[in-house]
Each structure stands twice: as C-alpha cells, then as structure tokens.
C-alpha positions as CSV (number, residue, x, y, z in Angstrom):
1,X,0.0,0.0,0.0
2,X,1.3,3.3,-0.9
3,X,-0.3,6.2,0.9
4,X,-1.8,9.0,-1.6
5,X,-3.1,12.3,-0.8
6,X,-6.9,12.1,-0.2
7,X,-6.7,8.6,1.0
8,X,-8.5,8.5,4.3
9,X,-7.0,5.2,5.7
10,X,-3.6,4.1,6.0
11,X,-1.5,1.2,8.1
12,X,0.9,1.2,10.9
13,X,2.6,-1.5,13.0
14,X,0.7,-2.1,16.3
15,X,2.9,-5.1,17.4
16,X,6.0,-6.9,16.7
17,X,4.5,-8.7,13.8
18,X,0.9,-7.0,13.4
19,X,-0.5,-4.0,11.8
20,X,-3.7,-1.8,12.3
21,X,-5.7,0.5,10.0
22,X,-6.0,3.9,11.1
23,X,-7.9,7.0,10.0
24,X,-5.6,9.5,9.0
25,X,-7.9,12.5,9.9
26,X,-8.1,11.3,13.5
27,X,-5.0,9.2,14.0
28,X,-7.4,6.4,15.4
29,X,-7.8,2.9,14.7
30,X,-10.5,2.3,12.3
31,X,-13.8,0.6,13.7
32,X,-16.4,-0.4,11.2
33,X,-19.5,-2.2,12.3
34,X,-18.0,-2.7,15.8
35,X,-14.9,-4.5,14.4
36,X,-11.7,-2.9,15.4
37,X,-9.1,-3.4,12.4
38,X,-5.9,-4.1,14.4
39,X,-3.7,-7.1,15.2
40,X,-3.7,-7.9,11.4
41,X,-0.8,-9.6,9.4
42,X,0.7,-7.1,6.9
43,X,-0.9,-8.7,3.7
44,X,-4.2,-8.5,5.3
45,X,-4.0,-5.0,6.3
46,X,-2.5,-3.9,3.0
47,X,-5.5,-5.4,1.2
48,X,-8.1,-4.1,3.5
49,X,-6.7,-0.5,3.7
50,X,-6.9,-0.5,-0.1
51,X,-10.4,-1.7,-0.5
52,X,-11.4,0.8,2.3
53,X,-9.9,3.9,0.5
54,X,-11.3,2.5,-3.0
55,X,-14.7,2.0,-1.7
56,X,-15.0,5.2,0.5
57,X,-16.0,3.3,3.7
58,X,-16.7,5.3,6.7
59,X,-15.7,4.4,10.1
60,X,-18.2,4.0,13.0
61,X,-19.2,7.2,14.9
62,X,-17.0,7.8,17.8
63,X,-18.8,7.8,21.1
64,X,-17.4,8.5,24.4
65,X,-18.2,5.9,27.1
C-alpha cells in the first residue's frame, strides 16, 4: 500500500508482527460495524486498507463511554 493524498486510511505497526488500519484524519484505529481493524498480518492490512480507500468506507461514529 502506498499512501496517496486524499486517502483516508493507512496502516501502521501495532505490534512486533501485526498492523492496524488507522484513520488519517483522527489518528485512531478504524472501527467499522463494531470491529476494530488491528492485530492484522501485513498482507491482510494492506489489502483491507486499499479496499477501504477505494470504496470510500466510513468508520463507526466515535462515542465517549
């Protein structure tokens, strides 16, 4: 995955061998339909972030608990 201007999502390491998808506008881990996109192998994170950027997916609304 190569980050491009206008892409809302990108990936970053979140463990020794795992990656997360984060929202470049908030810096937070992406949550869609209640699923946090973290602890992913690199190849899965890369495919998912490309899909999210191409489909214009929207993360869940953030709520304070």
